[in-house]
Every structure is written in structure tokens, then in C-alpha cells.
N, C-alpha and C positions, 0 to 999 in steps of 0.2 A: 415560485420555482426556487429550489434550493441549489446552491452552488456545490458541485461535487469536486473533491480533490483526492489525489492519491498520496497517501502518507506511508512512511516506513519508520520503524523505530530508529532513534538516533543511536550511533555506535555506543555500546555498553549500557543501553537503556532497555527496559521492558515497559510496555504500556498496555494497560487493559483497554478493551473495547466495550463500552457500556452497552452498545446495541447487540453485542454477542454474549451477554450474560457475564461480562467481566473477563472473558478469555483474553489471553495476551495477543497483541497485534503480531501477525506473522512477520518473519524477517523479510519476506518478499513485499510486504506492505499490503495495503487494502484501500479501496476507494470508499470514501466516507463523505457524508454531508457536512459541509463546513458550518459548524455551529459554535456557540460560546465555549463548549467543552474542548473541542478540537483546536480552536484558536488559542486557548490557554496552553494546551500541550505544545503547540508550535512556539508560542512565546517563551515557555519554560525550557525549550530545547529537548523535550522528551521525544518528539518526532520530527522528521524532516519531510518537507513537501517534495514530491517527485514531479517535476514539471513535464519532462518528456519521457514517456515510457518507452523502453526499447521495443523495437518491432519484433514480432514473433518470428523466430528463425524457421525457415522452411527447409527441409531436407529433401533432396531429390529422391524420388521413388526408386526402389530397386527394380530393375528390369528382370523379368523372368526369362529363363532360357527356353527356346522353342524346341 
């Protein structure tokens, strides 16, 4: 079983995602398997680990007029 973590690029940094053909990590971050590559990115300060993801905001539905 792999450990999954959510990472975001560190401010002012771009980070490729090997699992995605080298495309850059989106600013909102991504959930990835913690492996040696991502651990090095964390150690080097290229990405930051997001411990608590913000809860999805729910907007009240618009009521229709009868």
C-alpha cells in the first residue's frame, strides 16, 4: 500500500510531475504517491505538503419562483 499525499508547488517554484509526462504541477496541487522522487522535492523545497485540504464549499441552491 502506498502513502498518498497532497502537494502544491512552493511559492515561486514550478515542479514537473513524472507520472503526468512531465507536465507542471498545478497551482492547486495534486495527490501523489509518496515515493523517493516526491520526497526529494519536499526536501529541496520545490513543493509543500498540504496536510488539511479545505472542505468543498457548498452554495445554497437557487429557489425557483412558482
